[in-house]
C-alpha positions in Angstrom: -87.7 90.7 -38.9 -89.9 88.8 -41.3 -88.0 90.2 -44.2 -84.7 88.9 -42.8 -86.1 85.4 -42.2 -87.4 85.3 -45.8 -84.1 86.5 -47.2 -82.2 83.9 -45.1 -84.5 81.1 -46.4 -84.0 82.2 -50.0 -80.2 82.3 -49.6 -80.2 78.8 -48.0 -82.4 77.5 -50.9 -80.0 79.0 -53.4 -76.9 77.5 -51.7 -78.6 74.1 -51.6 -79.5 74.3 -55.2 -75.9 75.3 -56.1 -74.5 72.4 -54.1 -76.9 70.0 -55.7 -75.9 71.3 -59.2 -72.1 70.9 -58.4 -72.6 67.5 -56.9 -74.4 66.3 -60.0 -71.9 67.8 -62.5 -69.5 65.3 -64.1 -66.6 65.8 -66.4 -67.5 64.1 -69.6 -64.0 64.2 -70.9 -62.5 62.2 -68.0 -61.6 58.6 -68.7 -63.9 56.1 -67.0 -62.4 54.8 -63.8 -61.4 51.2 -63.8 -62.6 49.0 -61.0 -59.9 46.5 -60.3 -59.7 43.6 -57.9 -57.5 43.4 -54.8 -54.9 41.3 -56.6 -54.7 43.7 -59.4 -54.4 46.6 -56.9 -51.5 44.8 -55.1 -49.7 44.3 -58.4 -50.2 47.9 -59.4 -48.8 49.1 -56.1 -45.5 47.5 -57.1 -45.3 49.1 -60.5 -44.0 52.6 -61.1 -46.1 55.1 -63.1 -44.2 56.1 -66.3 -45.6 59.6 -66.1 -45.4 60.4 -62.3 -42.2 58.5 -61.5 -42.5 58.9 -57.8 -45.9 57.2 -57.6 -47.1 53.7 -58.1 -49.6 52.8 -60.8 -52.2 52.3 -58.1 -51.7 55.8 -56.6 -51.4 57.7 -59.9 -54.3 59.3 -61.6 -52.5 59.7 -65.0 -54.2 58.2 -68.0 -51.4 55.8 -68.6 -51.7 54.5 -65.0 -55.4 53.9 -65.6 -54.6 52.0 -68.8 -52.0 50.0 -67.0 -54.5 49.1 -64.2 -57.0 47.9 -66.7 -54.3 45.9 -68.5 -53.3 44.3 -65.2 -56.9 43.3 -64.6 -57.1 41.9 -68.2 -54.0 39.8 -67.6 -55.4 38.5 -64.3 -58.6 37.6 -66.1 -56.5 35.8 -68.7 -55.1 33.6 -65.9 -51.5 35.0 -65.8 -49.6 34.7 -62.5 -48.2 37.8 -60.7 -44.7 36.9 -61.9 -45.9 36.7 -65.5 -47.6 40.1 -65.2 -44.4 41.7 -63.7 -42.4 40.1 -66.5 -44.8 41.5 -69.1 -44.2 45.0 -67.8 -40.5 44.5 -67.4 -40.2 43.4 -71.0 -41.8 46.7 -72.1 -40.3 49.1 -69.7 -37.3 47.4 -68.2 -36.5 46.9 -64.5 -37.2 50.6 -63.9 -40.9 50.0 -63.9 -40.7 48.0 -60.7 -40.8 50.0 -57.5 -38.5 47.4 -55.9 -36.2 46.4 -58.7 -34.4 43.0 -58.6 -31.1 43.0 -56.8 -28.7 42.1 -59.6 -26.2 43.9 -61.8 -26.1 47.6 -61.1 -29.0 47.3 -58.7 -27.0 44.9 -56.6 -24.1 47.3 -56.5 -26.5 50.1 -55.3 -27.7 47.8 -52.5 -24.3 46.5 -51.4 -22.2 49.7 -51.7 -23.6 51.3 -48.5 -22.9 48.1 -46.6 -19.4 47.9 -48.0 -18.6 51.6 -47.2 -20.0 51.1 -43.6 -17.9 48.0 -43.0 -14.8 49.7 -44.4 -15.4 52.7 -42.1 -15.7 50.4 -39.1 -12.5 48.6 -39.9 -10.6 51.9 -40.4 -11.9 53.4 -37.1 -11.0 50.2 -35.2 -7.5 50.2 -36.8 -6.9 53.8 -36.0 -8.1 53.4 -32.5 -5.8 50.5 -31.9 -2.8 52.4 -33.3 -3.7 55.4 -31.1 -4.0 53.3 -28.0 -0.7 51.4 -28.7 1.1 54.7 -29.3 -0.3 56.1 -26.1 0.8 53.1 -24.1 4.4 53.2 -25.5 6.8 55.1 -23.3 8.8 57.7 -25.2 12.5 57.9 -24.3 13.5 61.2 -22.7 16.0 63.5 -24.3 19.2 63.4 -22.1 19.6 67.2 -22.2 16.0 67.6 -21.0 16.6 65.0 -18.2 19.7 66.8 -17.1 17.8 70.2 -17.0 15.0 68.7 -14.9 17.4 67.0 -12.5 19.2 70.3 -12.0 16.0 72.1 -11.4 14.9 69.5 -8.8 18.3 69.7 -7.1 18.1 73.5 -7.0 14.6 73.4 -5.6 15.7 70.9 -2.9 18.7 73.1 -1.9 16.7 76.3 -1.7 13.2 75.5 -0.4 12.3 79.1 0.5 12.9 80.4 -3.0 9.7 80.3 -5.1 9.9 79.4 -8.8 7.7 81.7 -10.9 8.2 79.7 -14.1 10.3 82.4 -15.7 13.1 80.8 -17.8 15.6 83.5 -16.7 15.2 82.7 -13.0 14.4 86.3 -12.2 11.2 87.3 -10.4 9.2 89.6 -12.4 
């Protein structure tokens, strides 16, 4: 029993030492992380990372994103406004760098096209529904030959009430 307790303590000490070693280990090749202010963080949330295009500069861990965050902080320290910082990045990368690009030119078309398609679809559906309802309300003139055949069938049914019609066109019971 004493031997198991000693072995358990030794294993726990080795595990603690391993965890302490791993916690103290640092990657010396990693770029130093840039501490940025809340304004710089807000600006970097609206800029797209050039490497990982689905992430903002604030969310990306790519080296270019870290450089962009530090550049944003430098521009803030220089006294530039948010609009001037956005214009700085737009001049270098184009409107693509903004996660919410300005709604002009092709971007305006992308924003307006779904609205135009939806409005057109509503107009087409309303027009087709009105035509369908108008056509349903309009009485169709009956074919004189069909009217004569129906009148003859009604007269025959009134003259012979005990004879049952089976719906056979030949008139024979089947």
